[in-house]
VEXTIKE-999864 format. One line per field, with one value per residue (C-alpha): residue number from 1; x, y, z. Coordinates in Angstrom, 1 decimal. Each point is the difference from the previous one (the first is absolute). Layout:
lumdren = [NUM|...]
east = [X|...]
north = [Y|...]
up = [Z|...]
***
This chain:
lumdren = [1|2|3|4|5|6|7|8|9|10|11|12|13|14|15|16|17|18|19|20|21|22|23|24|25|26|27|28|29|30|31|32|33|34|35|36|37|38|39|40|41|42|43|44|45|46|47|48|49|50|51|52|53|54|55|56|57|58|59|60|61|62|63|64|65|66|67|68|69|70|71|72|73|74|75|76|77|78|79|80|81|82|83|84|85|86|87|88|89|90|91|92|93|94|95|96|97|98|99|100|101|102|103|104|105|106|107|108|109|110|111|112|113|114|115|116|117|118|119|120|121|122|123|124|125|126|127|128|129|130|131|132|133|134|135|136|137|138|139|140|141|142|143|144|145|146|147|148|149|150|151|152|153|154|155|156|157|158|159|160|161|162|163|164|165|166|167|168|169|170|171|172|173|174|175|176|177|178|179|180|181|182|183|184|185|186|187|188|189|190|191|192|193|194|195|196|197|198|199|200|201|202|203|204|205|206|207|208|209|210|211|212|213|214|215|216|217|218|219|220|221|222|223|224|225|226|227|228|229|230|231|232|233|234|235|236|237|238|239|240|241|242|243|244|245|246|247|248|249|250|251|252|253|254|255|256|257|258|259|260|261|262|263|264|265|266|267|268|269|270|271|272|273|274|275|276|277|278|279|280|281|282|283|284|285|286|287|288|289|290|291|292|293|294|295|296|297|298|299|300|301|302|303|304|305|306|307|308|309|310|311|312|313|314|315|316|317|318|319|320|321|322|323|324|325|326|327|328|329|330|331|332|333|334|335|336|337|338|339|340|341|342|343|344|345|346|347|348|349|350|351|352|353|354|355|356|357|358|359|360|361|362]
east = [-7.1|1.4|-2.1|0.2|-2.8|-1.3|-1.3|-0.8|-0.4|3.2|2.2|2.8|-0.9|1.1|1.3|-1.2|-1.1|-3.7|-2.3|-1.7|-3.0|-0.9|-1.8|-3.8|-2.4|1.3|3.3|3.7|3.0|3.0|3.8|0.8|3.1|-0.1|-2.4|-0.3|-0.3|-2.7|-1.3|-3.3|1.9|1.2|-3.6|-0.9|3.1|-0.8|-3.8|-1.2|-1.4|-1.3|0.7|-0.5|3.4|1.8|0.3|2.6|0.4|1.0|-2.3|2.1|2.4|1.6|-0.7|0.0|-3.2|0.5|-3.5|-3.5|-3.2|-3.2|-1.5|3.3|0.7|1.9|3.1|2.3|2.9|3.2|-1.7|1.6|-2.6|-0.3|-2.5|-2.5|-1.4|-3.4|-1.9|-3.1|-2.6|-1.2|-3.6|-1.3|-1.8|3.1|2.1|-2.8|0.0|3.7|1.0|1.8|2.4|-3.2|-1.0|-2.7|1.1|3.6|-1.1|-1.7|3.1|2.8|0.4|-0.7|3.3|-1.7|-0.4|-3.2|-1.7|0.5|2.7|3.8|2.4|2.7|0.7|2.8|1.6|-2.2|-3.2|-0.6|-1.5|1.8|-1.6|1.5|0.1|-1.1|2.1|2.4|2.9|2.8|0.5|1.5|-3.4|-3.6|-3.5|-1.9|-3.0|0.9|-1.9|2.7|2.9|1.3|2.5|3.4|1.4|3.4|2.6|-1.7|-0.4|3.3|-0.2|-0.7|-0.8|-3.1|-1.6|-1.1|-2.1|-2.9|-0.4|2.1|-0.4|-3.5|-1.1|1.7|-1.5|-3.5|0.4|1.5|-1.9|-3.3|-0.8|1.6|-0.3|3.2|0.4|3.3|1.1|-1.9|1.9|0.1|1.3|0.7|0.3|2.3|3.2|-0.2|-0.5|-3.5|0.8|3.1|-2.1|-2.5|2.8|0.9|-3.6|-1.0|3.2|-0.7|-3.4|1.6|-0.9|2.1|0.8|0.8|1.3|-0.7|1.8|2.5|2.7|2.8|1.3|-3.5|-0.7|3.3|-1.1|-3.3|1.9|2.1|-3.3|-1.0|-2.1|0.4|0.4|-1.3|1.4|-2.6|2.8|1.0|-3.0|-3.6|-0.5|-3.4|1.4|3.0|-2.4|-2.0|3.2|0.7|-3.5|-0.4|-2.0|-2.7|1.0|0.4|-2.7|0.3|1.4|0.7|0.4|2.2|0.8|-3.2|-0.1|-2.3|2.6|0.7|-3.6|-0.6|3.0|-1.3|-3.3|1.8|2.5|-2.5|-1.4|-3.6|-1.8|2.9|0.1|1.4|0.7|0.6|2.0|1.9|-1.4|-0.6|-0.8|-3.4|-2.6|2.1|-1.6|1.5|-1.5|0.0|-0.8|-3.5|-0.9|3.0|-1.1|-3.6|0.7|2.9|-1.8|2.8|-0.4|1.4|0.4|1.1|2.0|0.7|2.4|-1.1|-1.4|2.6|-1.5|-0.2|2.5|2.8|0.8|0.0|2.5|2.2|-0.1|1.1|3.0|0.8|-0.1|2.4|-2.6|0.0|3.3|-0.7|3.7|0.5|-1.9|1.4|3.5|-0.1|-0.3|-0.4|-0.2|-3.1|1.9|0.7|-3.6|0.0|3.0|-2.1|-2.9|2.2|1.6|-3.4|-1.3|3.0|-0.1|3.4|-1.5|-2.7|-1.1|2.0|-0.2|0.0|1.6|-1.4]
north = [13.2|-2.5|-2.8|-2.6|0.8|-2.1|2.1|-2.7|-3.8|-1.8|3.1|0.5|1.8|3.6|1.2|3.6|2.6|-0.2|1.7|-2.0|1.4|-0.3|-3.1|0.3|-1.9|-3.4|0.4|0.2|1.6|-2.2|0.3|-3.1|-1.8|-3.0|-1.3|-3.4|-0.8|-2.6|-1.7|1.8|3.2|-1.5|-0.7|3.6|1.3|-2.0|0.8|-3.5|1.5|3.2|2.8|3.3|1.6|2.1|-1.8|-1.0|-3.7|-1.7|-1.6|-1.5|2.1|0.7|3.6|2.6|1.9|3.7|1.3|-1.3|1.2|0.7|-3.0|-2.0|-0.6|-3.3|1.3|2.9|1.8|-2.0|-3.5|-2.4|-2.1|-2.6|0.9|-2.5|0.0|-0.6|3.2|-0.9|2.8|-1.6|0.8|-2.1|-3.3|-2.1|1.9|-0.4|-3.8|-0.2|-0.2|3.3|-1.4|-0.1|3.6|1.2|3.6|-1.0|-2.3|3.1|2.2|-2.6|0.2|3.7|1.0|2.1|-0.1|-1.1|3.4|-0.2|2.7|0.1|2.0|0.2|2.3|1.1|3.4|1.0|-0.9|-3.3|-2.5|-3.3|-3.3|-2.9|-3.7|-1.2|2.6|1.7|-1.0|0.2|3.5|1.9|0.6|-1.2|0.4|-3.2|-1.0|-0.6|-3.3|-1.2|0.1|-1.9|1.3|-1.8|-0.6|1.3|-2.3|-0.6|3.7|0.2|-3.0|1.0|-3.6|0.2|2.0|-3.2|-1.0|2.2|-1.9|-3.2|-1.3|1.4|-1.8|-3.2|0.2|0.6|-3.0|-2.5|1.0|1.6|-1.5|-3.5|-0.5|-2.0|-2.5|-1.3|-3.1|0.8|0.2|3.4|0.3|3.5|0.7|2.9|1.0|3.8|2.2|-1.2|-3.7|0.1|1.8|-2.8|-2.5|1.9|0.5|-3.7|-1.2|2.2|-1.8|-3.4|-1.0|-2.1|2.3|-0.8|2.9|-0.3|2.3|0.4|2.4|-2.2|2.8|0.7|-3.7|-0.4|2.8|-1.8|-3.1|1.9|1.2|-3.6|-0.8|-3.0|1.2|-0.9|1.6|0.3|0.0|-3.5|-2.1|-0.5|2.3|-1.4|-3.5|1.1|1.5|-3.2|-2.0|2.2|-0.4|-3.8|0.4|2.2|3.4|3.0|0.9|3.6|1.5|3.8|1.4|3.1|0.6|1.0|-2.0|-2.4|-2.8|0.4|0.2|-3.2|-1.6|1.0|-1.8|-3.2|0.1|0.2|-3.0|-1.1|2.1|2.6|3.7|2.1|3.6|2.5|3.1|0.6|2.9|-0.1|3.1|1.4|-1.9|-3.2|-3.4|-3.4|-3.5|-2.7|-3.7|0.4|-3.7|-0.5|3.0|-1.3|-3.7|0.6|2.5|2.4|3.6|2.7|3.2|3.5|1.8|3.7|1.2|-0.1|2.4|2.8|0.9|-3.6|-2.1|2.4|0.4|-3.9|-0.1|2.5|-2.1|-3.1|2.0|1.2|-3.6|-1.1|-2.2|2.1|1.2|2.6|0.8|-3.2|1.4|3.5|0.0|2.9|3.7|3.0|3.7|1.7|1.3|-3.7|-1.0|-1.2|-2.3|-1.4|-0.6|-1.8|-2.1|-1.3|-0.5|-2.0|-2.2|1.1|1.3|-1.4|3.2|3.2|2.7|3.7|2.3|3.6]
up = [-2.1|-2.6|-1.4|-2.8|-2.5|-2.8|-2.9|-2.5|0.3|-0.7|0.1|2.5|3.2|0.5|3.4|0.4|2.5|0.9|2.5|2.8|1.8|3.7|1.3|0.3|2.3|1.0|-1.9|0.9|-1.8|0.0|-0.7|-1.9|1.4|-2.3|-2.7|-1.6|-3.7|-0.7|-3.1|0.5|-0.7|-3.2|-1.1|0.7|-1.8|-3.2|0.2|0.8|3.2|-1.6|2.4|-2.0|-0.5|1.0|3.3|2.7|0.7|3.2|2.6|2.8|2.2|3.3|0.8|2.8|0.8|-0.6|0.4|0.9|-1.4|2.0|1.7|0.3|3.6|0.0|-1.9|0.8|-1.8|0.5|-0.1|-2.4|-1.9|-2.7|-2.7|-1.6|-3.5|1.5|1.1|2.1|0.4|3.3|-0.7|-2.9|0.3|-0.6|2.5|2.5|-0.6|0.7|-3.7|-0.3|-2.6|-2.2|0.9|-2.4|0.0|-0.7|-2.9|-1.5|-0.1|-0.3|-3.8|-0.1|1.7|2.6|3.8|1.7|-0.4|-3.8|-0.2|-0.2|2.2|-2.8|-2.8|-2.2|0.1|-3.1|2.0|-1.7|2.4|0.6|1.0|2.0|-0.1|3.4|1.8|-2.3|2.2|-2.5|1.3|2.9|1.6|-0.4|1.5|0.7|2.1|3.7|-0.2|-2.5|2.4|3.0|2.6|0.2|3.6|1.1|-1.3|-3.3|-1.0|-1.9|-2.2|-3.7|-1.0|2.0|-2.8|-1.5|3.0|-1.3|-3.3|-0.4|3.6|0.5|-3.1|1.0|3.5|-1.5|-2.3|2.5|3.1|-1.0|-3.3|0.2|3.8|-0.1|2.9|1.5|-1.9|-3.2|-3.3|-1.8|-3.5|-1.2|-3.7|-0.6|1.9|-0.3|3.0|0.8|-0.6|2.3|2.6|-0.2|0.6|3.2|1.3|-0.7|1.7|3.0|0.3|0.0|-3.5|-2.4|-3.0|-3.6|-2.1|-3.7|-2.4|-2.8|1.3|1.5|2.3|1.4|0.4|1.8|2.4|0.6|0.8|2.6|1.5|0.6|-3.1|-2.3|-3.5|-3.5|-3.1|-2.8|-2.6|1.0|-0.7|1.2|2.9|0.9|0.0|2.2|2.6|0.0|0.6|3.0|1.4|-0.3|-3.2|1.5|-1.0|2.3|2.6|-1.0|-3.2|-0.1|-3.5|0.2|-3.7|-1.8|-3.3|-1.7|0.2|3.7|0.9|-1.9|1.7|3.4|-0.6|-1.2|2.9|2.9|1.9|-0.1|2.5|-0.1|-0.4|-2.8|1.0|-2.9|0.9|-3.3|-2.0|-3.7|-2.2|0.7|-2.0|-0.4|0.4|0.6|-0.8|2.6|0.3|1.2|0.2|2.4|2.1|0.3|0.4|2.3|2.2|-0.5|1.3|-2.3|2.0|-1.1|2.6|0.1|2.6|3.7|2.6|0.7|3.4|1.2|-2.0|-0.7|3.8|0.1|-2.8|1.7|3.2|-1.9|-1.2|3.5|1.2|-2.7|-1.8|-3.2|-1.6|-2.8|0.0|-1.9|-3.0|0.0|-1.5|-2.4|0.9|-2.3|0.3|-1.2|-3.1|-0.8|0.0|-3.6|0.8|2.9|-2.3|-2.5|2.7|1.0|-3.5|-1.1|3.1|1.2|3.2|2.3|1.6|-0.8|2.7|-0.9|2.5|-0.6]
***
């Protein structure tokens, strides 16, 4: 099969023929129909998230099940699924406590570029083994844990834009519903209007929240406005002050930071109301730290919460149901489609801000 391989951090990806092994216990082999391009992939490509190269990026997709490994009885060849970037083992302490997005086994292998058993199913024609970034889905086929996929119902199984459900919308759902526990009528400010930020707008609106989108890209802010959000452009003055004006001086009940920078984390703490919740989903390079106004956090009783995805076996079917009911519209974010051979163009489209969520069609 063909796959997009990164040999060295920062280099262009090479599309080449590689060999894919059979699925082992608890795994499925997939034919990738569509795969999203996410900022997390960019962090892996430039080495900020240090997956050892050579590896295949891509961690959200719509795919058809081709083969199931031993022990998989809930999926069958021909099923069309959405893949998640979270791979719960189902057996560790956190999985047993219902926190499968924080699976202990997954956290051990996540940055090693291997599957849950510590090995890879991929190699080059010369025998060199290849790793993956949370799936290796910028390829014609892939092997992933069966716990990391959710079946799409008939009627949704031929929509390539649903690839982003397994990362952008799953992350948004986890932040809004699980981490922030947003209530109808609360005000949610989201900092960042990329794929995750705009997914947050949709999920929060579906829950009946008032939403304020904070960003700097006029086209993306316009789209957020079309989704029902009030908008604040950080290039046009004091964003914190503007959010306070829109909330009768209090600040937002919830601020979801979806950028991953020192300045936006600081902005989130200043923008939230007394007694409010700051949820951080934006990723920074591994090892990065950000200062915050600790006196305000303490005296204001502000909760600062890290949020990593959501539970693929519990929450991803709920996200799919919201799409089926017309409450979430990922098609509004997917406007640019690329062939696998055009993968570097897709990466550049995201990096430059020209595209919200490029979709690769292997």
